[in-house]
C-alpha positions in Angstrom: -50.9 102.3 70.4 -53.5 99.5 71.2 -53.4 95.7 72.8 -53.6 94.1 69.6 -51.4 96.7 68.2 -48.7 96.2 70.6 -48.8 92.2 70.6 -48.5 92.5 66.6 -45.1 94.9 67.4 -43.9 92.8 70.1 -44.3 89.3 67.9 -42.1 91.2 65.1 -39.6 92.6 67.6 -38.8 88.8 68.2 -37.4 88.5 65.6 -34.7 91.2 65.3 -31.2 90.0 65.0 -29.4 92.3 67.1 -30.5 94.2 70.1 -31.8 97.6 70.1 -29.9 100.4 71.5 -30.3 100.2 75.4 -28.4 103.4 76.3 -30.1 106.9 76.2 -27.0 108.1 74.0 -26.7 105.1 71.8 -30.7 105.9 70.9 -30.2 109.5 70.4 -27.1 108.5 68.2 -29.7 105.7 66.1 -32.2 108.3 66.0 -30.2 111.7 64.8 -28.8 108.8 61.9 -32.1 107.9 61.0 -33.7 111.4 60.8 -30.7 113.2 59.7 -30.0 115.7 62.3 -30.9 116.5 65.6 -33.6 119.1 65.2 -35.6 116.4 63.3 -35.0 114.3 66.6 -35.6 117.2 68.8 -39.2 118.2 67.0 -40.0 114.1 67.0 -39.2 114.1 70.9 -40.6 117.3 72.1 -37.2 118.1 73.8 -34.9 121.3 72.7 -32.1 120.5 70.1 -28.9 121.6 72.3 -30.8 118.6 74.7 -30.3 115.8 71.9 -26.8 116.6 71.4 -25.8 116.6 75.2 -27.5 113.1 74.9 -25.6 112.3 71.9 -22.1 113.5 73.3 -23.2 111.6 76.6 -23.4 114.6 78.8 -26.6 113.7 79.6 -27.1 110.2 80.9 -30.3 109.6 82.2 -33.6 111.0 80.9 -36.7 111.7 82.2 -39.1 108.4 82.5 -41.5 110.1 80.0 -38.7 111.3 77.4 -36.9 107.3 77.7 -40.6 106.1 77.0 -40.9 108.1 74.0 -37.2 107.5 72.6 -37.4 103.8 73.5 -40.4 103.8 71.5 -39.0 105.6 68.4 -35.8 103.5 68.5 -37.7 100.3 68.3 -40.0 101.5 65.5 -37.2 101.8 63.6 -35.0 99.2 64.4 -34.1 96.3 61.5 -36.7 97.6 59.3 -35.7 94.7 56.7 -35.8 92.2 59.3 -39.4 93.6 60.3 -40.8 93.7 57.1 -39.6 89.6 56.9 -41.0 88.5 59.5 -44.2 90.4 58.6 -44.0 88.5 54.8 -43.4 85.3 56.4 -46.2 85.1 58.5 -48.5 86.5 55.9 -47.4 83.9 53.0 -46.3 81.1 55.1 -46.1 81.1 58.6 -49.2 82.1 60.3 -49.2 83.8 63.8 -50.1 82.4 67.0 -52.6 83.7 69.1 -52.6 83.2 72.8 -55.5 84.8 74.7 -57.5 84.8 78.0 -60.5 86.9 76.9 -64.2 86.8 77.2 -65.1 84.7 73.6 -68.3 82.9 72.2 -71.6 83.8 70.0 -74.2 86.0 71.6 -75.5 82.5 73.8 -72.1 81.7 75.0 -69.9 83.9 75.9 -67.1 82.9 78.7 -63.8 83.5 79.8 -61.6 81.1 77.8 -58.0 80.6 77.4 -57.2 79.9 73.7 -53.6 79.3 71.8 -54.7 79.0 68.3 -52.5 79.0 64.9 -54.1 81.5 62.7 -53.5 80.9 58.9 -51.1 83.3 56.9 -54.5 84.9 55.4 -55.4 86.5 58.5 -51.9 87.2 59.9 -51.9 89.5 56.5 -55.0 90.7 57.5 -53.8 91.5 60.5 -50.7 93.6 59.6 -52.3 95.1 57.0 -54.5 96.6 59.2 -51.9 97.8 61.5 -49.7 99.7 58.7 -52.9 101.2 57.6 -53.6 102.6 61.4 -56.1 100.8 62.1 -57.2 100.8 65.9 -57.6 98.7 68.4 -61.2 98.3 68.0 -61.0 97.1 64.5 -58.0 94.9 64.9 -60.2 93.0 67.8 -62.8 92.6 65.0 -59.9 90.9 62.7 -59.0 89.1 65.3 -62.7 87.8 66.4 -63.3 86.9 63.0 -60.2 85.0 62.7 -60.9 83.3 65.8 -64.8 82.5 64.3 -63.5 80.8 61.4 -60.4 78.7 62.5 -61.4 77.7 66.4 -65.2 77.9 66.3 -66.0 77.1 62.8 -63.0 74.8 62.5 -62.3 75.9 58.7 -65.7 74.7 57.6 -66.5 71.8 59.6 -68.6 73.2 62.4 -70.8 75.6 63.6 -71.8 76.7 60.0 -74.5 78.9 61.0 -72.3 80.9 63.7 -73.0 84.4 62.8 -70.6 86.5 65.0 -67.6 85.7 67.7 -67.1 88.4 70.7 -63.7 88.9 71.5 -63.7 91.3 74.6 -62.7 91.7 77.9 -58.9 90.8 77.0 -56.8 89.6 80.0 -54.0 88.4 78.1 -53.2 88.7 75.1 -49.9 87.7 73.2 -48.8 86.7 69.3 -46.1 84.8 68.1 -44.6 84.3 64.4 
């Protein structure tokens, strides 16, 4: 995924009411239940069906590091979809989203490293989540975040810097979202 996409995903995961399965066997059993069989899980994870069956029966307990990462990512993408949807809906309709970043920000003549923590209104949260759901890349998500920061931080909702055309958002050192 991407830096901004991963940040949005982590923010949504904070809304989970139960922790996702941790052990490889529990994760495999969850995926088998979700996808309806060991064959589908094996194809998704690019391993043999027999290997999936062995994880399900706890005959194998510790996956290779690359498989462990894929397994955890797939489980977290599917974990508590209704909670995930409610968190996104709340952020996009009433709550908004908080962005905490340390990056190079500014207009054409004033770029500098800034550390900002800004509450973005629901409109901007909705744009970010919609773009992420449509498969937008990191560059597009970065543009949307830059437009949001321009409007909320630099222009203060239209009260200042009205002639500001563009805000650059680059060299991201730290980025975190909170719902």
